[in-house]
BAFIKE-203156 format. One line per 10 residues: for each residue x, y, z of N, C-alpha, C. Coordinates in nm, 3 decimals, m for minus. Layout:
// BAFIKE-203156
X,Y,Z,X,Y,Z,X,Y,Z; ... .
This chain:
// BAFIKE-203156
0.718,0.414,m0.120,0.632,0.517,m0.174,0.540,0.458,m0.282; 0.588,0.359,m0.355,0.507,0.295,m0.459,0.378,0.241,m0.401; 0.389,0.167,m0.292,0.269,0.109,m0.230,0.175,0.218,m0.180; 0.227,0.320,m0.116,0.142,0.427,m0.065,0.067,0.497,m0.179; 0.137,0.526,m0.288,0.073,0.588,m0.404,m0.037,0.499,m0.462; m0.008,0.372,m0.477,m0.105,0.280,m0.535,m0.226,0.262,m0.444; m0.204,0.259,m0.314,m0.315,0.245,m0.220,m0.405,0.367,m0.229; m0.344,0.484,m0.238,m0.424,0.607,m0.247,m0.512,0.608,m0.373; m0.461,0.557,m0.484,m0.539,0.562,m0.608,m0.621,0.436,m0.635; m0.609,0.333,m0.552,m0.685,0.208,m0.570,m0.752,0.169,m0.439 .
m0.831,0.256,m0.384,m0.884,0.236,m0.249,m0.994,0.130,m0.241; m1.032,0.070,m0.352,m1.137,m0.033,m0.346,m1.081,m0.175,m0.351; m0.950,m0.189,m0.367,m0.889,m0.322,m0.380,m0.843,m0.376,m0.245; m0.847,m0.507,m0.233,m0.788,m0.571,m0.115,m0.636,m0.568,m0.131; m0.565,m0.594,m0.023,m0.419,m0.592,m0.031,m0.369,m0.698,m0.127; m0.433,m0.814,m0.131,m0.391,m0.921,m0.221,m0.407,m0.879,m0.367; m0.520,m0.821,m0.401,m0.544,m0.776,m0.538,m0.448,m0.663,m0.575; m0.424,m0.574,m0.482,m0.337,m0.461,m0.510,m0.193,m0.504,m0.534; m0.138,m0.590,m0.447,0.001,m0.633,m0.467,0.015,m0.716,m0.594; m0.087,m0.789,m0.630,m0.084,m0.865,m0.754,m0.077,m0.771,m0.874 .
m0.158,m0.668,m0.874,m0.159,m0.569,m0.981,m0.025,m0.497,m0.991; 0.027,m0.454,m0.877,0.156,m0.384,m0.876,0.267,m0.475,m0.927; 0.265,m0.600,m0.884,0.367,m0.696,m0.926,0.367,m0.714,m1.077; 0.250,m0.725,m1.136,0.240,m0.742,m1.281,0.292,m0.619,m1.355; 0.262,m0.500,m1.303,0.304,m0.376,m1.369,0.453,m0.348,m1.352; 0.505,m0.375,m1.233,0.641,m0.332,m1.202,0.744,m0.444,m1.197; 0.698,m0.569,m1.208,0.787,m0.686,m1.202,0.854,m0.703,m1.065; 0.796,m0.645,m0.962,0.845,m0.665,m0.825,0.776,m0.791,m0.772; 0.851,m0.882,m0.710,0.789,m1.005,m0.660,0.678,m0.978,m0.558; 0.572,m1.057,m0.564,0.460,m1.042,m0.472,0.507,m1.054,m0.327 .
0.599,m1.144,m0.301,0.648,m1.163,m0.164,0.712,m1.035,m0.110; 0.785,m0.963,m0.194,0.847,m0.837,m0.154,0.740,m0.733,m0.123; 0.639,m0.725,m0.208,0.532,m0.628,m0.187,0.451,m0.661,m0.061; 0.427,m0.789,m0.036,0.353,m0.828,0.085,0.433,m0.796,0.211; 0.564,m0.818,0.206,0.649,m0.784,0.320,0.644,m0.634,0.346; 0.656,m0.555,0.240,0.650,m0.410,0.256,0.514,m0.365,0.307; 0.407,m0.428,0.260,0.273,m0.394,0.309,0.261,m0.426,0.458; 0.316,m0.540,0.499,0.311,m0.577,0.641,0.389,m0.475,0.726; 0.503,m0.430,0.675,0.582,m0.330,0.747,0.506,m0.198,0.757; 0.442,m0.157,0.648,0.362,m0.034,0.651,0.246,m0.047,0.748 .
0.186,m0.164,0.756,0.077,m0.188,0.851,0.130,m0.183,0.994; 0.245,m0.246,1.018,0.306,m0.243,1.152,0.340,m0.101,1.195; 0.376,m0.017,1.099,0.406,0.124,1.127,0.279,0.210,1.134; 0.164,0.145,1.115,0.032,0.209,1.119,0.017,0.317,1.011; 0.077,0.291,0.893,0.063,0.382,0.780,m0.049,0.337,0.686; m0.083,0.207,0.692,m0.195,0.154,0.613,m0.279,0.062,0.701; m0.403,0.042,0.660,m0.495,m0.048,0.729,m0.553,m0.145,0.627; m0.558,m0.272,0.664,m0.624,m0.372,0.579,m0.655,m0.495,0.661; m0.754,m0.569,0.613,m0.786,m0.700,0.668,m0.814,m0.792,0.550; m0.845,m0.916,0.578,m0.855,m1.019,0.473,m0.950,m0.980,0.360 .
m1.070,m0.938,0.391,m1.168,m0.914,0.285,m1.205,m0.766,0.269; m1.134,m0.679,0.335,m1.163,m0.535,0.328,m1.061,m0.464,0.240; m1.101,m0.355,0.176,m1.006,m0.280,0.094,m0.893,m0.221,0.179; m0.776,m0.214,0.122,m0.662,m0.152,0.189,m0.681,m0.001,0.182; m0.638,0.069,0.287,m0.652,0.215,0.289,m0.536,0.277,0.364; m0.508,0.401,0.330,m0.407,0.477,0.402,m0.465,0.521,0.535; m0.384,0.518,0.638,m0.425,0.576,0.766,m0.399,0.726,0.756; m0.441,0.800,0.857,m0.412,0.943,0.857,m0.261,0.967,0.855; m0.188,0.887,0.930,m0.041,0.898,0.931,0.016,0.864,0.794; m0.040,0.764,0.728,0.004,0.727,0.594,m0.017,0.838,0.494 .
m0.131,0.906,0.504,m0.157,1.020,0.414,m0.056,1.131,0.438; m0.025,1.156,0.565,0.073,1.259,0.599,0.210,1.224,0.542; 0.254,1.101,0.562,0.384,1.058,0.510,0.388,1.070,0.358; 0.282,1.026,0.291,0.278,1.035,0.145,0.285,1.181,0.100; 0.212,1.268,0.166,0.216,1.411,0.132,0.356,1.468,0.150; 0.421,1.432,0.260,0.557,1.480,0.284,0.655,1.427,0.180; 0.642,1.301,0.143,0.731,1.243,0.042,0.710,1.308,m0.095; 0.586,1.336,m0.128,0.555,1.396,m0.259,0.602,1.541,m0.266; 0.601,1.611,m0.153,0.640,1.752,m0.155,0.791,1.771,m0.149; 0.862,1.663,m0.122,1.008,1.667,m0.124,1.063,1.713,0.004 .
């Protein structure tokens, strides 16, 4: 949920910049965040490429909404 929330509020950052920022704030290793990002991408919850900003997919927005509503 951390990654989904951060992606929603930082839609102009690349995945590399975003995981670096999250790692500094939360002390979670970058490798862990990259693995989780790859899993979210494989599940088609987020979209990203090398030089493009990371974004939530429609499914990712739905999952985030469901998680936030409890």
